[in-house]
N, C-alpha and C positions, 0 to 999 in steps of 0.2 A: 337395609330394611326400611320400607316406607312407614310414615306415621299411621297410615291406614292398617298396615299389617300389624304394627305394634298394638293398636287399639283392638284389632280382631283377636290377637293373642290374649290380651287381658280380659276381653269379653268372654272368651272360651273358658278361661280360668274361673271367672266369677260365676259363670253358668254351672261349671262342674262343681264348684263349692256349694252352690244352691242345691244341686241335685244330691248332695250327701244327706239332705234333710228328708230322708225316706226310711220307712221300716223295711223296705224290700232289700234283702242282702245282695241280690244280683245287680240291682240298680246302683247300689253304693259301690260295688266292686267295679262297675263300668266307670263311674265317676272318678274313683280313685285311680284307675288306669289312665284316664285322660289327664288327670292332674300330674301323675308321675311322668307321663310322656312330655308334657309341657315343660316341667322343671328339668327333665333330662336334656331337652333341646337348649334351654338357657344355660345350664351348667356346662354343656358341651361347648357352647359358643365361648363361654368365659375361659375354658380350658385350652383353647387353641388360638393360634396367632397366624394370620395370613399375610405373607409378604407380597402377595399379588395385589391386594387392594386394601392398604392400611386404613384409609378413611372409612371404607365400608365396614371393615372389621371393628373399628373403634365405635362406630355408630351402633352396630349390633350388640357389642359388649356393653355399651352404656345402657341400652334398652334392657338387656338381660339382667344387669346388676340392679337397675332401677326397679324392675319387676320383682326380683328376689327380695330386695329391701322392703318393698311395699307389702308383699303378701306372705313372706315367711313368718312374721309375727302372728298372722291369722292361723297358719298351719301349726305353729307352736302351741297356740291356745287350744286348738282342736286336739292336738296330740296328748294333752294332759287333761282336758276338760270336756271331752265328748263322751256321752254315755255308751257309744258303740265301740267295742274293743277293736274291731277291724279298722275303723277310722283312726283310732289312736295309734295303732301299730304302724299302719301304712304311712301316715303323715309324719310320724316320728322318724321313720327311716328316710323320708324325703328331706326333712330338715337337717338331719345329720349329713347327708350327702351334699346339700347346698353349703352348709357351713364348712365342710372339708375343702370344697373348691373355692369358695369366695372369701373365707376368713371372717365372715360376719360375726360380730360379737352380739350374742343374744342376751336378753334380760335373764338374770339368775332365777332358777326355779327351786332352789334349795331352802328358801326361807320357811322357817317352821310356822310362821303366821302368814301364809301366802293368800289366804282368803279374807281374814279379819285381823285387825290390829289387836283385838281383845280376846279372841277365841282361838286357841291353837288348832291347827289342822286335824290333829288326832281326835278332837271332840266334834268334828263336823262330818256329816254323812259323806262317805267317799263317792266318787263319780260312778263307781261300779258296785255300789252297796248291794248287799244280799236281801235287804228289805224290799219286798215286791211293791208295796204302795209307794215308797220313796223313789225307787228306781223308775216306776211308771211315770211319776211326775217329772223326773229329770229328763226322761225320753220325750215327754210331751213338750217340755220347755224347749228342747233342742229342735224338735220338728216344727214348732211354730215360729221360733225366733232365730234358729241357727246358732244359738249361743246358750249355754247353761251358765248364766251369770253367777258371780260370787254371791250376790244378794239371793238368788234362787237357791244356791247351795246352803246358805244359812237358814232360809225359810224351810228347807227340807227337813229340819228337825221336827216340823209339824206338818206332815204331808196333807192332812185334810184342810188345814188353813191354806197351804200353798196352792192347793187345787182351786179353792174359792178365789184366791188372789189372782191366779193365772187366768182363770176364765174371765174375770172382771177386767183385768188389765188388757188382755188380748181383744176382748169385745170393744173396749174403748178406743184402742189404737188401730185395729186391723179389720174388724168386721164392718158390715154395711152401716153407713152413717152419712150425714149431710156434708161433712168436711172431707176434702181430699186427704189421702194418707200423709203426704209430705207436710201439709199444713198442720195436721195433728201432731206430728213429731216436732215441728218447730214451736208450736205452742207449749209442748212439754219442755223444750229447751228453755223457753222464756220463764216457765214456772220454776224449773230447777235453778235457773240463774238468779232468781230472787234470793236464794239462800246460798249461792255460790257453791252448788253441789256439782263439782267437776265430774264425778263418777257418772251421774245420770245424764249430764250434759253431753259427755263423750258418747255414750251409748245412743242417745236420741239424735245426736248430730250424724252418726253413722247411718242410722235408719233414714233420717231426713234426706241425705244425699243418695242413699240406695233407692229411694222412691222418686228420684228425679227432682229433688228440691233445688231451688235457686241458691247457689253458693254465695251469691252477692249478699243475700240476707244475713249471712253470718258476720259480715264486716262491721256494720253499725246500724243504728236505727234509721239512718238516712236512706238506707237501701230497702227498707221495708215498705210494702204497699200500705196505703193509708188505712186499710181495713185492720191490719195488724198493729199499726202504730196506735190506733185508737183503743186497742185492747190493753195497752201497757198500764194505763192508770188502774183499771180494774184488777189486773194481775198484781200490781203493787199493793192495793188495798186488801185484797184477799189474803196475801201472804203476811202482811204486817199489821193492818188495822181494819179487820173485817167489820168492826162495829161502825166504821165510818161510811160504809156502803149505803147509798140512798137510791131511791127509785129513779132519780134523774140519771144515774150512771148507766143503768140498764136501758133507759129510754133513749139516751144518746147513742148507745151502741146499736140499738135496734134500727137505727137509720141506715146502718152500713152492713149489718148482719141479719140474716133471717133468724127467727126465734129458734128453730132446730139447730142451726149452726152455733148460735150463741150458747145454747144449753150444753151442747157437746164441748165447746171450748171451755166453759166454766167447769164442767166435770173433769176435764183433763187437767186444768190448772189446779183444782182442789186435790186431785189424786196425786199430782207430782209435788205439790207443796207438802203434803203429808209424807210422801215417800222419802223426801230428803231427810226427815227426822229418823226414818228407819235406817237409812244408809249411815248417817252420822252415829246413831245410837248403837248400831252393830259394828261400827268401825270397818265397813266394807272396803276392801282394797281393790284397786282396778285389776281387771284381767290383764294377762301378759301383753296383749296387743294394744292396750291403752296406756302402758307404761312408757317412759321416755323412749324415743326411737333408738334403735340399735345403731351402732357405728360400725363402719367397715375397718377391719384391722389394716388392710392394705388394698388400695384401689387396684383393679386389674390393669388399668392403663390410665394415663392422664385424662383421656377423653371420657373415661368411665368413673370419674370422681363421684363419690356418694353424695357430695354436698348438694349437687343439683337434684339428685333423686329425692333427698329428704325435703328439699324445698318444694318439689313438685307434689309430694304427698301431703305437705302442710302439717301444721301443728294443731291438734285438737284442742290443746290447752289455750293456745293463742286465740283460736276462733271462739272458744268458750268465754274467754275474758272479754272479747269484743261484744258478744251477745249480752254478757252481764252488764256491760256499760250501757248497751241499748236499753235493756230492761230497767236499769236503775235510773235512767234519765227521764222516766215517765213523770 
């Protein structure tokens, strides 16, 4: 299988996962069918061995295992944390089949405090809660973000507040504005990094890459464009010493940013500086796809060793640490 075919497969899967974000039952059923077909092709590849062309088989198996390792955590999250029962059931079945064929070891889901370190799951609104107002907010969160985050689950104790928060948060990050969406998410990473909030950094890193952000920016401040480098000082002052901010700080930035851009950047930084306190105060635990990467119990073949697959997907924690260093170097 060529690299182009492999990329096309993964693009099809990403597209199908995006298409689950709809209230239309038939559209979700079609997306689930396509996801099931893709994983069936990969598990079938892993389950067979071809004596005719061992090198080709090894390459295809390596791609299949890499893809399963990369995307099964997302399916696992959706199987327990999606407000639509049809999605939970269908993706749960797919995960079970993949695990049976590959022997992948998944993060445990039996923790009694899977959402918060401080609040037991039994005291948190369930993903299929019977309360109409709360369920409506969980559905809206999924439709807009593709994720019902643990932070959202905790805020769902107060659905009227959650609605105000969600509308403000979504408007700041996704609605019409002067800054490109990828840059908005990177500024959010920088803000969360000031307080070393890995939970928010991981989520915003995923969005940053989803919207075509430059992965080089995640390495260190040396890779950042000058425009972002000049924002680091203000980010640091806002997070730790806001009383030190002077007119000159804004005037210097105005040479590189338009005023609408700068205002949006400042709003995003202030929002995420405050949000880190919510995350730490509630003891929010990462969703299952942001926990340490799963390991393979036994590689399908030497060529399909999971080591290279995990290296390819990268470590969100490592990238987050690099960004923290960049932000702290201001």
